[in-house]
Each structure stands twice: as C-alpha cells, then as structure tokens.
DRENDO-1510 file (C-alpha; in Angstrom, 1 decimal, always signed):
<recs>
REC; n; res; u; v; w
REC; 1; MET; -30.1; +138.6; +109.8 .
REC; 2; LYS; -32.2; +137.3; +112.7 .
REC; 3; ALA; -35.5; +138.8; +113.2 .
REC; 4; HIS; -38.4; +138.9; +116.4 .
REC; 5; ASP; -41.3; +136.9; +115.5 .
REC; 6; GLY; -43.3; +139.7; +117.3 .
REC; 7; MET; -44.0; +143.5; +118.5 .
REC; 8; TYR; -42.5; +145.8; +120.5 .
REC; 9; ILE; -45.3; +146.9; +122.6 .
REC; 10; ASP; -45.0; +148.3; +126.0 .
REC; 11; GLY; -41.6; +147.6; +126.2 .
REC; 12; THR; -41.3; +144.1; +125.6 .
REC; 13; TRP; -42.0; +141.6; +122.1 .
REC; 14; ARG; -45.3; +139.8; +122.4 .
REC; 15; PRO; -47.4; +137.9; +119.4 .
REC; 16; ALA; -48.6; +139.3; +116.8 .
REC; 17; ALA; -52.2; +139.8; +116.4 .
REC; 18; GLY; -52.4; +137.7; +112.9 .
REC; 19; ARG; -50.4; +135.4; +111.6 .
REC; 20; ASP; -49.1; +137.0; +107.8 .
REC; 21; THR; -45.5; +137.6; +107.7 .
REC; 22; ILE; -43.5; +140.0; +105.6 .
REC; 23; GLU; -40.4; +138.8; +103.5 .
REC; 24; VAL; -37.3; +140.3; +103.9 .
REC; 25; VAL; -35.2; +140.2; +100.9 .
REC; 26; ASN; -31.5; +141.3; +99.8 .
REC; 27; PRO; -31.2; +143.4; +97.0 .
REC; 28; VAL; -28.0; +142.2; +95.9 .
REC; 29; ASP; -28.7; +139.2; +95.5 .
REC; 30; GLU; -32.7; +138.5; +95.9 .
REC; 31; GLN; -32.1; +136.3; +98.9 .
REC; 32; VAL; -34.6; +136.2; +101.6 .
REC; 33; ILE; -32.9; +136.8; +104.9 .
REC; 34; GLY; -35.4; +137.5; +107.3 .
REC; 35; ARG; -39.3; +137.6; +108.1 .
REC; 36; VAL; -41.3; +139.8; +110.1 .
REC; 37; PRO; -44.8; +140.4; +111.5 .
REC; 38; ALA; -47.5; +141.7; +109.0 .
REC; 39; GLY; -48.8; +143.9; +111.8 .
REC; 40; THR; -52.6; +144.6; +111.2 .
REC; 41; ALA; -55.2; +147.3; +113.0 .
REC; 42; GLU; -55.1; +145.3; +116.0 .
REC; 43; ASP; -51.8; +145.4; +117.1 .
REC; 44; VAL; -51.7; +148.8; +116.1 .
REC; 45; ASP; -54.5; +149.6; +118.7 .
REC; 46; ALA; -52.7; +147.7; +121.6 .
REC; 47; ALA; -49.3; +149.4; +120.7 .
REC; 48; VAL; -51.4; +153.2; +120.8 .
REC; 49; ARG; -52.5; +152.4; +124.1 .
REC; 50; ALA; -49.8; +151.5; +125.5 .
REC; 51; ALA; -48.6; +154.8; +124.7 .
REC; 52; ARG; -51.3; +156.6; +125.9 .
REC; 53; ALA; -50.9; +155.0; +128.9 .
REC; 54; ALA; -47.1; +155.9; +128.8 .
REC; 55; PHE; -47.6; +159.3; +128.2 .
REC; 56; PRO; -48.4; +161.3; +131.1 .
REC; 57; GLY; -45.5; +160.0; +133.3 .
REC; 58; TRP; -43.1; +160.0; +130.0 .
REC; 59; ALA; -44.9; +163.9; +129.6 .
REC; 60; ALA; -44.3; +165.2; +133.2 .
REC; 61; THR; -40.6; +163.4; +132.9 .
REC; 62; PRO; -37.9; +166.5; +133.7 .
REC; 63; PRO; -36.2; +167.0; +130.4 .
REC; 64; ALA; -33.2; +166.6; +131.8 .
REC; 65; GLU; -33.9; +163.1; +132.3 .
REC; 66; ARG; -35.5; +162.5; +129.5 .
REC; 67; ALA; -32.2; +164.3; +127.6 .
REC; 68; ALA; -30.6; +161.4; +129.5 .
REC; 69; ARG; -32.3; +158.7; +128.5 .
REC; 70; LEU; -31.5; +159.5; +124.8 .
REC; 71; ALA; -28.0; +160.5; +125.6 .
REC; 72; ALA; -28.2; +156.3; +126.9 .
REC; 73; LEU; -30.0; +155.6; +123.8 .
REC; 74; ARG; -27.4; +157.3; +121.8 .
REC; 75; ASP; -24.8; +155.1; +123.5 .
REC; 76; ALA; -26.9; +152.2; +122.1 .
REC; 77; LEU; -26.9; +153.3; +118.9 .
REC; 78; VAL; -23.1; +153.5; +119.0 .
REC; 79; ALA; -22.4; +150.0; +120.5 .
REC; 80; ARG; -24.9; +148.5; +118.0 .
REC; 81; LYS; -23.3; +150.5; +115.3 .
REC; 82; GLU; -21.5; +147.9; +113.4 .
REC; 83; GLU; -24.7; +145.6; +113.1 .
REC; 84; ILE; -26.7; +148.5; +112.1 .
REC; 85; ALA; -24.5; +149.2; +109.0 .
REC; 86; GLU; -24.6; +144.9; +108.3 .
REC; 87; THR; -28.4; +145.1; +108.7 .
REC; 88; VAL; -28.5; +148.0; +106.8 .
REC; 89; THR; -26.7; +146.8; +104.0 .
REC; 90; ALA; -28.1; +143.6; +103.9 .
REC; 91; GLU; -32.0; +144.6; +103.7 .
REC; 92; LEU; -31.0; +147.7; +101.5 .
REC; 93; GLY; -28.1; +147.3; +99.4 .
REC; 94; SER; -26.0; +150.2; +100.4 .
REC; 95; PRO; -22.2; +149.7; +100.4 .
REC; 96; LEU; -20.8; +148.9; +103.7 .
REC; 97; ALA; -19.2; +151.6; +103.7 .
REC; 98; PHE; -21.5; +153.9; +102.9 .
REC; 99; SER; -23.7; +152.3; +105.6 .
REC; 100; GLN; -21.1; +152.1; +108.6 .
REC; 101; ALA; -20.7; +156.0; +107.9 .
REC; 102; VAL; -24.0; +157.6; +107.0 .
REC; 103; HIS; -26.8; +155.0; +107.9 .
REC; 104; ALA; -25.1; +154.6; +111.0 .
REC; 105; GLY; -23.3; +157.2; +111.8 .
REC; 106; VAL; -25.6; +159.8; +110.9 .
REC; 107; PRO; -28.5; +159.0; +113.1 .
REC; 108; ILE; -25.9; +158.7; +116.2 .
REC; 109; LEU; -25.1; +162.1; +115.3 .
REC; 110; VAL; -29.0; +163.6; +115.4 .
REC; 111; ALA; -29.7; +161.1; +118.6 .
REC; 112; GLY; -27.1; +162.9; +120.6 .
REC; 113; SER; -28.6; +166.4; +118.9 .
REC; 114; TYR; -31.5; +166.0; +120.7 .
REC; 115; ALA; -30.0; +164.6; +124.3 .
REC; 116; GLU; -28.8; +167.8; +124.0 .
REC; 117; LEU; -31.4; +170.1; +123.0 .
REC; 118; ALA; -33.9; +168.2; +125.5 .
REC; 119; ALA; -31.8; +169.2; +128.5 .
REC; 120; THR; -31.0; +172.8; +127.1 .
REC; 121; HIS; -34.0; +173.9; +125.3 .
REC; 122; ASP; -36.1; +177.0; +127.1 .
REC; 123; PHE; -40.0; +174.7; +127.5 .
REC; 124; GLU; -41.3; +178.2; +128.9 .
REC; 125; GLU; -41.1; +181.9; +128.6 .
REC; 126; ARG; -42.0; +185.2; +130.1 .
REC; 127; VAL; -44.0; +187.4; +127.8 .
REC; 128; GLY; -45.5; +190.5; +129.2 .
REC; 129; ASN; -48.0; +189.7; +131.3 .
REC; 130; SER; -48.3; +185.5; +130.1 .
REC; 131; THR; -46.1; +182.4; +130.9 .
REC; 132; VAL; -45.8; +180.8; +128.3 .
REC; 133; TYR; -45.4; +177.0; +128.1 .
REC; 134; GLN; -44.6; +174.7; +125.5 .
REC; 135; GLU; -45.9; +171.3; +126.1 .
REC; 136; PRO; -46.1; +167.1; +124.3 .
REC; 137; VAL; -48.4; +167.2; +121.9 .
REC; 138; GLY; -49.4; +164.0; +122.9 .
REC; 139; VAL; -48.9; +160.4; +121.2 .
REC; 140; VAL; -47.0; +160.3; +117.6 .
REC; 141; GLY; -47.3; +157.7; +115.0 .
REC; 142; ALA; -43.9; +158.2; +112.8 .
REC; 143; ILE; -44.3; +156.4; +109.3 .
REC; 144; THR; -40.9; +155.8; +108.4 .
REC; 145; PRO; -39.4; +155.2; +104.6 .
REC; 146; TRP; -37.4; +152.4; +103.6 .
REC; 147; ASN; -34.4; +154.7; +101.9 .
REC; 148; TYR; -32.2; +155.9; +105.0 .
REC; 149; PRO; -34.3; +153.4; +107.4 .
REC; 150; LEU; -32.4; +154.2; +110.9 .
REC; 151; HIS; -31.9; +157.7; +110.3 .
REC; 152; GLN; -35.6; +158.8; +109.1 .
REC; 153; ILE; -36.5; +156.7; +112.5 .
REC; 154; VAL; -34.3; +158.8; +115.0 .
REC; 155; ALA; -35.3; +162.2; +113.1 .
REC; 156; LYS; -39.0; +161.5; +114.1 .
REC; 157; VAL; -38.3; +159.2; +117.6 .
REC; 158; ALA; -35.3; +161.5; +119.3 .
REC; 159; PRO; -37.2; +165.0; +119.1 .
REC; 160; ALA; -40.5; +163.1; +120.2 .
REC; 161; LEU; -38.9; +162.0; +123.1 .
REC; 162; ALA; -37.4; +164.8; +123.5 .
REC; 163; ALA; -40.5; +166.6; +123.9 .
REC; 164; GLY; -42.2; +164.3; +126.3 .
REC; 165; CYS; -44.2; +162.6; +123.2 .
REC; 166; THR; -44.6; +158.9; +123.5 .
REC; 167; VAL; -44.3; +156.6; +120.0 .
REC; 168; VAL; -46.2; +154.5; +117.5 .
REC; 169; LEU; -43.9; +153.1; +114.7 .
REC; 170; LYS; -44.5; +151.7; +111.5 .
REC; 171; PRO; -41.3; +151.4; +109.9 .
REC; 172; ALA; -41.3; +150.6; +105.8 .
REC; 173; GLU; -41.7; +146.8; +105.1 .
REC; 174; ASP; -38.3; +146.7; +103.0 .
REC; 175; THR; -36.4; +147.7; +105.9 .
REC; 176; PRO; -37.6; +146.2; +109.5 .
REC; 177; LEU; -35.1; +144.8; +110.6 .
REC; 178; THR; -33.5; +147.9; +110.8 .
REC; 179; ALA; -36.0; +149.8; +113.2 .
REC; 180; GLN; -35.9; +146.0; +115.2 .
REC; 181; LEU; -32.3; +147.0; +116.1 .
REC; 182; PHE; -33.8; +150.6; +117.3 .
REC; 183; ALA; -36.3; +148.9; +119.7 .
REC; 184; GLU; -33.4; +146.8; +121.0 .
REC; 185; ALA; -31.7; +150.1; +121.7 .
REC; 186; VAL; -34.5; +151.9; +123.3 .
REC; 187; THR; -34.7; +148.8; +125.5 .
REC; 188; ASP; -30.9; +149.3; +126.4 .
REC; 189; ALA; -31.2; +152.9; +127.1 .
REC; 190; GLY; -33.8; +152.0; +130.0 .
REC; 191; ILE; -36.8; +154.2; +128.3 .
REC; 192; PRO; -39.7; +153.5; +130.1 .
REC; 193; ALA; -42.3; +150.6; +128.9 .
REC; 194; GLY; -45.0; +152.0; +126.6 .
REC; 195; VAL; -43.0; +155.1; +125.8 .
REC; 196; PHE; -41.2; +153.7; +122.3 .
REC; 197; ASN; -43.6; +151.0; +120.1 .
REC; 198; LEU; -43.3; +149.3; +117.1 .
REC; 199; VAL; -45.3; +147.7; +114.8 .
REC; 200; THR; -44.5; +146.4; +111.6 .
REC; 201; GLY; -46.3; +145.8; +108.7 .
REC; 202; LEU; -48.0; +147.4; +105.1 .
REC; 203; GLY; -48.9; +151.0; +104.4 .
REC; 204; PRO; -51.9; +150.1; +103.9 .
REC; 205; VAL; -53.2; +147.7; +106.3 .
REC; 206; ALA; -50.9; +149.2; +109.3 .
REC; 207; GLY; -50.0; +152.4; +108.2 .
REC; 208; GLN; -53.2; +153.6; +107.2 .
REC; 209; ALA; -54.8; +152.3; +111.0 .
REC; 210; LEU; -51.7; +154.2; +112.7 .
REC; 211; ALA; -52.6; +157.4; +110.9 .
REC; 212; GLU; -56.4; +156.8; +111.4 .
REC; 213; HIS; -56.3; +156.4; +114.9 .
REC; 214; PRO; -58.3; +158.4; +117.4 .
REC; 215; ASP; -55.9; +158.2; +119.7 .
REC; 216; VAL; -53.0; +159.4; +118.0 .
REC; 217; ASP; -52.3; +163.6; +118.4 .
REC; 218; LEU; -49.7; +163.8; +115.5 .
REC; 219; VAL; -49.0; +161.5; +112.5 .
REC; 220; SER; -45.4; +162.3; +111.1 .
REC; 221; PHE; -44.9; +160.6; +107.8 .
REC; 222; THR; -41.9; +161.0; +105.0 .
REC; 223; GLY; -42.8; +159.1; +101.7 .
REC; 224; SER; -43.6; +159.9; +98.5 .
REC; 225; THR; -46.5; +163.2; +98.1 .
REC; 226; ALA; -49.0; +160.8; +96.9 .
REC; 227; VAL; -49.3; +158.9; +100.1 .
REC; 228; GLY; -48.6; +162.3; +101.9 .
REC; 229; ARG; -51.4; +163.8; +100.5 .
REC; 230; ARG; -53.8; +160.8; +101.6 .
REC; 231; ILE; -52.1; +161.1; +105.1 .
REC; 232; GLY; -52.7; +164.9; +105.0 .
REC; 233; ALA; -56.4; +164.2; +104.2 .
REC; 234; THR; -57.2; +161.7; +107.1 .
REC; 235; ALA; -55.5; +163.7; +109.6 .
REC; 236; GLY; -57.4; +167.0; +108.4 .
REC; 237; ALA; -60.8; +165.2; +109.1 .
REC; 238; ALA; -59.5; +164.2; +112.6 .
REC; 239; VAL; -58.1; +167.6; +112.6 .
REC; 240; LYS; -55.2; +166.5; +113.7 .
REC; 241; ARG; -51.5; +167.6; +113.8 .
REC; 242; VAL; -49.1; +166.2; +110.4 .
REC; 243; ALA; -45.8; +166.6; +109.7 .
REC; 244; LEU; -44.6; +165.5; +106.0 .
REC; 245; GLU; -42.0; +165.1; +104.6 .
REC; 246; LEU; -42.6; +164.1; +100.7 .
REC; 247; GLY; -41.0; +164.5; +97.2 .
REC; 248; GLY; -38.2; +166.2; +95.7 .
REC; 249; LYS; -37.1; +167.4; +92.5 .
REC; 250; SER; -33.8; +169.5; +93.6 .
REC; 251; ALA; -31.7; +172.2; +91.6 .
REC; 252; ASN; -28.1; +171.9; +91.2 .
REC; 253; VAL; -27.6; +175.4; +89.8 .
REC; 254; ILE; -24.3; +176.0; +88.6 .
REC; 255; LEU; -23.7; +179.9; +87.8 .
REC; 256; PRO; -20.6; +181.1; +85.3 .
REC; 257; SER; -18.3; +181.6; +88.0 .
REC; 258; ALA; -18.0; +178.9; +89.8 .
REC; 259; ASP; -15.2; +175.8; +90.0 .
REC; 260; LEU; -17.1; +173.8; +86.9 .
REC; 261; ALA; -14.9; +170.6; +87.5 .
REC; 262; LYS; -16.0; +171.0; +91.5 .
REC; 263; ALA; -19.7; +171.5; +91.2 .
REC; 264; VAL; -20.2; +169.0; +88.1 .
REC; 265; ALA; -18.2; +165.9; +90.1 .
REC; 266; VAL; -19.8; +166.5; +93.6 .
REC; 267; GLY; -23.0; +167.2; +91.4 .
REC; 268; VAL; -23.0; +163.5; +90.0 .
REC; 269; ALA; -21.7; +162.2; +93.4 .
REC; 270; ASN; -24.6; +163.9; +94.7 .
REC; 271; VAL; -27.0; +162.2; +92.3 .
REC; 272; MET; -25.7; +158.6; +92.5 .
REC; 273; SER; -24.9; +158.3; +96.9 .
REC; 274; ASN; -27.7; +155.7; +98.0 .
REC; 275; SER; -28.3; +155.3; +94.4 .
REC; 276; GLY; -30.2; +157.9; +93.4 .
REC; 277; GLN; -32.5; +156.8; +96.3 .
REC; 278; THR; -32.5; +160.4; +98.5 .
REC; 279; CYS; -35.7; +162.6; +98.1 .
REC; 280; SER; -33.3; +165.5; +98.4 .
REC; 281; ALA; -30.9; +164.7; +95.4 .
REC; 282; TRP; -30.0; +166.9; +93.1 .
REC; 283; THR; -31.4; +165.5; +90.1 .
REC; 284; ARG; -31.5; +168.2; +88.0 .
REC; 285; MET; -28.0; +169.8; +87.0 .
REC; 286; LEU; -28.8; +173.7; +85.2 .
REC; 287; VAL; -25.9; +174.7; +83.3 .
REC; 288; HIS; -25.2; +178.2; +81.3 .
REC; 289; THR; -25.4; +177.3; +78.0 .
REC; 290; GLY; -21.7; +178.7; +77.6 .
REC; 291; GLN; -20.2; +175.8; +79.6 .
REC; 292; TYR; -23.3; +173.2; +79.0 .
REC; 293; GLU; -21.4; +170.9; +76.4 .
REC; 294; GLU; -18.1; +171.0; +78.6 .
REC; 295; ALA; -20.5; +170.2; +81.6 .
REC; 296; VAL; -22.3; +167.4; +79.9 .
REC; 297; GLU; -18.9; +165.5; +78.8 .
REC; 298; LEU; -17.7; +166.0; +82.8 .
REC; 299; ALA; -20.8; +164.8; +84.2 .
REC; 300; ALA; -20.3; +162.0; +81.4 .
REC; 301; ALA; -16.8; +161.1; +82.6 .
REC; 302; ALA; -17.5; +161.2; +86.1 .
REC; 303; ALA; -20.8; +158.8; +86.7 .
REC; 304; ALA; -18.4; +156.3; +84.1 .
REC; 305; LYS; -16.2; +156.1; +86.9 .
REC; 306; TYR; -18.9; +154.9; +89.5 .
REC; 307; GLY; -19.8; +152.1; +86.8 .
REC; 308; ASP; -21.2; +149.0; +89.8 .
REC; 309; ARG; -19.7; +151.0; +92.6 .
REC; 310; ILE; -23.3; +152.2; +93.3 .
REC; 311; GLY; -25.5; +149.7; +95.1 .
REC; 312; PRO; -29.0; +148.4; +94.0 .
REC; 313; VAL; -32.5; +150.4; +94.2 .
REC; 314; VAL; -34.5; +148.2; +96.9 .
REC; 315; ASN; -36.4; +146.3; +95.2 .
REC; 316; ALA; -37.7; +144.9; +91.7 .
REC; 317; LYS; -40.5; +147.3; +91.1 .
REC; 318; GLN; -38.1; +150.2; +92.2 .
REC; 319; ARG; -35.9; +149.1; +89.6 .
REC; 320; ASP; -38.5; +148.7; +87.0 .
REC; 321; ARG; -40.2; +152.6; +87.8 .
REC; 322; VAL; -36.3; +153.5; +87.8 .
REC; 323; ARG; -35.7; +151.9; +84.2 .
REC; 324; GLY; -39.2; +153.3; +82.8 .
REC; 325; TYR; -38.1; +156.5; +83.3 .
REC; 326; ILE; -35.1; +156.2; +81.8 .
REC; 327; ASP; -36.9; +154.6; +78.5 .
REC; 328; LYS; -39.3; +158.1; +78.8 .
REC; 329; GLY; -36.5; +159.9; +79.2 .
REC; 330; LEU; -35.2; +158.5; +75.5 .
REC; 331; ALA; -38.3; +158.9; +74.3 .
REC; 332; GLU; -39.4; +162.4; +74.9 .
REC; 333; GLY; -35.7; +163.5; +73.3 .
REC; 334; ALA; -33.2; +163.4; +76.2 .
REC; 335; ARG; -29.6; +162.2; +75.0 .
REC; 336; LEU; -28.1; +159.2; +76.8 .
REC; 337; VAL; -24.4; +160.0; +77.4 .
REC; 338; ALA; -24.2; +157.8; +80.3 .
REC; 339; GLY; -26.1; +154.9; +81.8 .
REC; 340; GLY; -29.0; +153.2; +80.0 .
REC; 341; THR; -31.1; +150.5; +81.3 .
REC; 342; GLU; -28.8; +147.7; +81.1 .
REC; 343; SER; -28.0; +146.3; +84.4 .
REC; 344; PRO; -24.3; +145.8; +85.1 .
REC; 345; HIS; -24.9; +142.7; +87.1 .
REC; 346; THR; -26.5; +139.8; +86.4 .
REC; 347; GLN; -28.6; +139.2; +89.4 .
REC; 348; GLY; -29.7; +141.9; +92.1 .
REC; 349; TYR; -31.9; +145.3; +91.2 .
REC; 350; PHE; -29.0; +147.1; +90.2 .
REC; 351; VAL; -29.5; +150.1; +87.9 .
REC; 352; SER; -26.8; +151.7; +85.5 .
REC; 353; PRO; -25.4; +155.5; +87.0 .
REC; 354; THR; -27.0; +157.4; +84.1 .
REC; 355; VAL; -26.7; +161.2; +83.1 .
REC; 356; PHE; -29.3; +162.9; +80.3 .
REC; 357; ALA; -28.5; +165.8; +78.3 .
REC; 358; ASP; -30.3; +167.9; +76.0 .
REC; 359; VAL; -32.9; +168.2; +78.5 .
REC; 360; THR; -35.6; +170.5; +79.1 .
REC; 361; GLU; -38.0; +171.3; +81.8 .
REC; 362; GLU; -41.5; +170.1; +80.7 .
REC; 363; MET; -39.4; +166.2; +80.2 .
REC; 364; SER; -41.3; +163.8; +82.6 .
REC; 365; ILE; -37.3; +163.4; +83.8 .
REC; 366; ALA; -37.4; +167.1; +84.4 .
REC; 367; GLN; -40.1; +167.2; +86.1 .
REC; 368; GLU; -40.8; +163.9; +88.5 .
REC; 369; GLU; -39.1; +162.4; +91.2 .
REC; 370; ILE; -37.3; +159.0; +89.7 .
REC; 371; PHE; -35.6; +158.0; +93.0 .
REC; 372; GLY; -32.9; +156.4; +91.4 .
REC; 373; PRO; -29.8; +157.0; +89.9 .
REC; 374; VAL; -30.8; +158.9; +87.4 .
REC; 375; LEU; -29.1; +162.7; +86.2 .
REC; 376; SER; -30.7; +165.6; +84.0 .
REC; 377; ILE; -28.8; +168.6; +82.7 .
REC; 378; ILE; -30.6; +171.6; +81.5 .
REC; 379; ARG; -29.2; +174.3; +80.1 .
REC; 380; TYR; -30.0; +178.3; +81.2 .
REC; 381; GLU; -29.3; +181.4; +79.0 .
REC; 382; ASP; -29.1; +183.9; +81.8 .
REC; 383; GLU; -29.3; +184.2; +86.2 .
REC; 384; GLU; -33.2; +184.8; +85.1 .
REC; 385; ASP; -33.9; +181.8; +83.3 .
REC; 386; ALA; -32.2; +179.5; +85.7 .
REC; 387; LEU; -34.2; +180.9; +88.5 .
REC; 388; ARG; -36.9; +179.9; +86.9 .
REC; 389; ILE; -36.2; +176.5; +85.9 .
REC; 390; ALA; -35.4; +175.8; +89.3 .
REC; 391; ASN; -38.5; +176.8; +91.2 .
REC; 392; GLY; -40.0; +175.5; +88.0 .
REC; 393; THR; -41.4; +172.2; +89.3 .
REC; 394; VAL; -44.4; +171.6; +92.2 .
REC; 395; TYR; -41.7; +170.3; +94.6 .
REC; 396; GLY; -39.1; +172.6; +97.0 .
REC; 397; LEU; -37.3; +170.0; +99.2 .
REC; 398; ALA; -33.5; +171.1; +98.5 .
REC; 399; GLY; -31.1; +172.1; +96.4 .
REC; 400; ALA; -27.6; +173.4; +95.6 .
REC; 401; VAL; -26.0; +176.4; +94.5 .
REC; 402; TRP; -22.3; +177.0; +93.0 .
REC; 403; ALA; -20.5; +180.4; +92.2 .
REC; 404; GLY; -17.0; +182.3; +92.2 .
REC; 405; GLU; -18.4; +184.1; +95.7 .
REC; 406; GLU; -19.7; +183.2; +98.1 .
REC; 407; ALA; -22.6; +185.8; +98.9 .
REC; 408; GLU; -23.9; +185.8; +95.1 .
REC; 409; ALA; -24.5; +182.0; +95.5 .
REC; 410; VAL; -25.9; +182.8; +98.6 .
REC; 411; ALA; -28.2; +185.7; +96.7 .
REC; 412; PHE; -29.5; +183.4; +94.1 .
REC; 413; ALA; -30.2; +180.8; +96.8 .
REC; 414; ARG; -32.6; +183.4; +99.2 .
REC; 415; ARG; -34.4; +183.6; +95.7 .
REC; 416; LEU; -35.1; +179.2; +95.5 .
REC; 417; ASP; -38.6; +178.4; +96.4 .
REC; 418; THR; -37.0; +175.2; +98.3 .
REC; 419; GLY; -36.1; +174.3; +102.3 .
REC; 420; GLN; -32.7; +174.2; +102.1 .
REC; 421; VAL; -29.7; +174.9; +100.1 .
REC; 422; ASP; -26.0; +174.2; +100.3 .
REC; 423; ILE; -23.4; +176.8; +98.8 .
REC; 424; ASN; -20.6; +175.8; +97.3 .
REC; 425; GLY; -21.1; +172.3; +98.2 .
REC; 426; GLY; -21.5; +173.2; +102.1 .
REC; 427; ARG; -21.6; +170.0; +104.6 .
REC; 428; PHE; -24.1; +168.3; +106.1 .
REC; 429; ASN; -25.8; +170.1; +109.6 .
REC; 430; PRO; -27.2; +167.7; +111.8 .
REC; 431; LEU; -29.1; +170.9; +113.5 .
REC; 432; ALA; -30.2; +172.9; +110.1 .
REC; 433; PRO; -34.3; +172.4; +109.6 .
REC; 434; PHE; -34.9; +170.1; +106.7 .
REC; 435; GLY; -38.2; +170.1; +105.2 .
REC; 436; GLY; -40.0; +171.2; +102.2 .
REC; 437; TYR; -42.0; +173.8; +100.5 .
REC; 438; LYS; -44.9; +173.7; +98.0 .
REC; 439; GLN; -45.3; +169.6; +97.7 .
REC; 440; SER; -42.3; +168.5; +99.1 .
REC; 441; GLY; -44.1; +168.5; +103.0 .
REC; 442; VAL; -45.5; +170.3; +105.8 .
REC; 443; GLY; -43.1; +171.0; +108.8 .
REC; 444; ARG; -39.2; +170.5; +109.7 .
REC; 445; GLU; -37.0; +167.7; +110.8 .
REC; 446; LEU; -33.9; +168.0; +113.2 .
REC; 447; GLY; -32.5; +170.8; +115.2 .
REC; 448; SER; -34.9; +173.0; +117.3 .
REC; 449; HIS; -37.2; +173.2; +114.9 .
REC; 450; GLY; -37.6; +169.4; +114.7 .
REC; 451; LEU; -38.4; +169.1; +118.2 .
REC; 452; SER; -40.9; +172.0; +117.5 .
REC; 453; GLU; -43.2; +169.7; +115.5 .
REC; 454; TYR; -44.1; +168.0; +118.6 .
REC; 455; LEU; -44.5; +170.6; +121.2 .
REC; 456; GLN; -47.7; +172.3; +121.7 .
REC; 457; THR; -48.3; +176.2; +123.1 .
REC; 458; LYS; -50.1; +177.0; +126.2 .
REC; 459; SER; -50.1; +180.7; +128.0 .
REC; 460; LEU; -51.1; +181.6; +131.2 .
REC; 461; GLN; -52.2; +185.5; +132.1 .
REC; 462; PHE; -51.2; +187.0; +135.4 .
</recs>
C-alpha cells in the first residue's frame, strides 16, 4: 500500500504541521501496511482556510458545471475501482469480492447519482409573490467512520459539492488510505483547489478541531452515538448546522405469514455482511413464538455456513468489544446456538459468526449496538408485542419486515419508529434517504434529501 506523507490542502499534498504518524494495520495478519500523518489543529485550520477561500467561487459555479465535475469524479473512481477494492481489503479486512461490489461499487453509484442531481435539481422556485432560493451552507466539516470508508466519504462529499459547498474531510484513522485515493480522484476530476481538502488524524485531535472550528458552517458526522452527542453539543453551542448518522439496533420482524426460510437466511446474511460492522444491520430477529424454534435452527445452520468466510473486524479493540458482548449475552442467560468467543483463526482480529436464542428484550445484546457478527433472536406473541419490542430501543435507523402479502408488511413497517425499512428483502436504493429516528441521528443522506442537508433557503418578496 502506498501512503502520502502529507495533507491534501488547497489542491496539493503538503507537509503536515507535526511529525507524529498513524500506523495503518491489516486486520487479517496484523501487519503494518502504511503510515499517514497525525493531523493537528494547525493542519485543520489550514484546510478550513483553504475551503473558506474557495467557497465563493465554487458556490457561484453553475450547477451544470458542478455536475460535470462530479461526473468526472465518478469516472475517476471507476478508473481506480480495483485499487480502491484492494485498499479497503487491506485496511478493513473485507473479502475482496465484497470490497469490489460494495466498498468500491456503491460509492461509484452514489457519486453518479449526485452528478445527475446537481444537473437537474431546481435551486429556486416561485411561491406566491416570493422567489425562494436554495444556496450552499458554506464550509462543511466531514468526519467519516471506518466501516464503509469510501461510501461514507462519497455520501457526504458528493452532495456537499453538488450543493456548492466546500469540504474538509477527516477520515477514520483505521482506513485513511482509501481517503487518500479519493483525494487523488478529486485531482483527476479537475475539481478546483480548495474545494475539497483532506486532513488525516485522530478523532480527539483533528476531528475535534474540525468540529469546533469557527469557520466550519456544518459538521456531518457518522459514528457512535456517544461521539455524536459531543459533536451535537459543540455545534449547538456555536449555533452551527449538524448532520449525524449514528448507531442502530435494527429489528428484522418476521410475521407468521412470511416465507420463514427465506426471511431467516437473508436476515443472517445481513448481520454477517461486512463482519457485522454495519450500523443498519438487522441485529435483532423477531419471530412469532409458534415458529421460534424452527427459526433458531435455520439461523444456526445459516451462520455455521459462514464459518471463516467473513473477514475480521477492524482492530483488536473492536474484536475484544464484540467478544465482551458475547460473554455478556451468556452471562445474562441467552442461549448460544452458533459461534462464540473462539476465533476461527490463530492470527488476525476475527470473530466467529454468532447467534443467540432465548434473548429477552432487556438484555444488553438486545439493546446495545455490538458492531460485530452477532445476531439476537427474540420471540413475540402477536403483532402488537412485535411492534413494542421492535420500537423498544433508543435507536431507530433501519429494519426489515417480512410477510406473505406486501400490503401486510407495509402496514406493519409504517408503525416502526425507524428511518428505513426493507420490505420482503427490498433492494438497496442509492436515491432513497438514509438516516435515523431517536438516537440514531439527525438528518438524512443519499438522494435529494441528502442534497438538502447542505442547502439553506432564502426568500425574496416582490
């Protein structure tokens, strides 16, 4: 893996203000594959000043030209697709096929969608005797996580650029090499200097400096609810716009009329995808008491087939956290039917695909985000009981409902307190808004709703 030894600021790679570096470790073999600068408040300030200086020109750029630059960015990502996939696999441990299809493929779709939106979105409308204009918010501080390193970057940067904002990105310290590839693609796309800037570094240093910077107009953060609260408090004190995509504990509700075998198989696959490191994963499977034991057997068999086919979690801290939750599930009385704390490998940060039965709604594994390949199966008595359990957490990010008839599933889904629900295995839609209720966040990403996060309105009466 190659790594730049500087920051991408004002269109060039420049030396970092300090000498400290961050090691990038491959979670499969625990070997160091690169080093990047550990940015400081001074680096963040330089990046924000560059973004502020570039803002007037980019905001005044016609939407059609912004769209053309975003289309070029998509093409630059396409040209790097294999390198992106290989880099994500090295940094995150994701199997290469999954990296190619999801970690590289989905961001390309999203970038293309914003190229189209920038060209077609109506930035002004006539309302009575007023003209209402949508204008860019300003300088955006984007702080992204490690679990989907390129997708989370594109889901913030692409709509911000489409809106006419400029950006300073602080990527996760575990996966900074992917962010550097994105910066190279920005250069190839001909996006003007200062419109996009990259500062690598630790969250408590570079991330905090970016969130607190007085010249940042909006902070877009994806990560834990605990950190999101702190960022929200910081933004609130400065009366600053904020978009937060936080944790989840999503319910996969299987109604009695559903195809049980299919619903269980897809549900297990959803939880094991990306080694369980997905905020929207359906980590609670809710099954009617009359079908419960059959569902448990199906889920245990499905999880066993994954074996060592899933990749590791991102680092030793995360591995130990997930194993700690498995121990806690056992201590609180859940029945282990697949997996456990034993690693399938002698090296690397691997966690066995794990399934718990006899989980009750008050258990830690039913309430808290684990962020690993761990599924909790919960029984319910009737639909009202299922609804109460599904809505009975502080989160509300995603979910799924399965039923024999689509209308039955939709009727149930409309009552869920969550931002996105898949009906009978509905496919991913890059134009559908993504975001949460309750402590799962504030705001939306993707599609026109994601674009709106980076716009503010002005009305002229005449």
